[in-house]
C-alpha angles and dihedrals in degrees: 000000000000093000136025104233111223119204117216092244090061091066113106090183138324093298107029132067129186118204118195099153105127096215093052092044092052092049094049095045106034104025103034096026093222122175139182112299095029121127120236131196105233138189117206104208111240093010121055149279131284146121136289135187122227104244096181139356122203136170095270105019146033124207119209132191117211111232101168135022133177118191114230125214109199127217100187115146108160126108118191119208106194129191105236111268138172114314096244091052091047089052092053092047091054095046099042094036089057090052090051093052107262110167099197137015122205117182115194139178105258122194094264098036122113108247091223093063093079090053093057119126089239086078095056108120094244092052094045089052090049093053092046091049092050088052093050090050089067100052136060107204101053121072105160126081112244122248118257136197143152129224130195092221142004090255091065091066111101111226100183097090095057125088093197130034124191137167127201115235137147161001087265144118101266099102128160112267135198086258093060111109111231099169100084129079103288135191120194123193118213120190123230124253093287096047131230128332120224090251090058092048088052089049090055091049093048092051097045093247110162123232118234129187118204104177144020086234132062105254133204112254096255092049092046089054092051093045092051095047091050092049092045091053091050092050092047096049104030116126125203 
């Protein structure tokens, strides 16, 4: 991990933090080999990033003292709506999508999705938070956990709050371009592992949702997500 993510309830006061989470303790002690006096890069969820010194290290807790903090103002604007896929793939999408700056994840039952996918334990609140936190630990400019929800069908997703609406499809010739605006509230639909059904393609057409191609190849869902997020970031930040 690049940062140790600190939950608000771990704060003893403005300067001190107590960590008793067994997974974090194991990582700091056994994987990173940290000891009292060492400096850690920390991320205070909902606040910012900085550094803290390990004041004390016991068997079941570590106490940190914050010595540096930079407030972070986020600019995330992308919602991913993903056709339900295998649990392991969903887990990777949540973790890596968080690292890449996804603001909101919506998993829905697509035409070809297995109904049981949405009932997987990966979608239990504690697990979702864990995947999001792991994703945040790898990036500097995001400090808030993404939003998460599930829908029984694509038609249950409210479109009114989004300025832009895209769906990934292809291969094709409808790629993102430097002229594509990526600064508004944006929802992107990703198909499940078996792609889109004709009824879903008609739904996109009826609701003025724009088709986007991201590769000359047909990509697995997790790779399609990563490819789109990388291309979107380039379009958003490119200078000419």
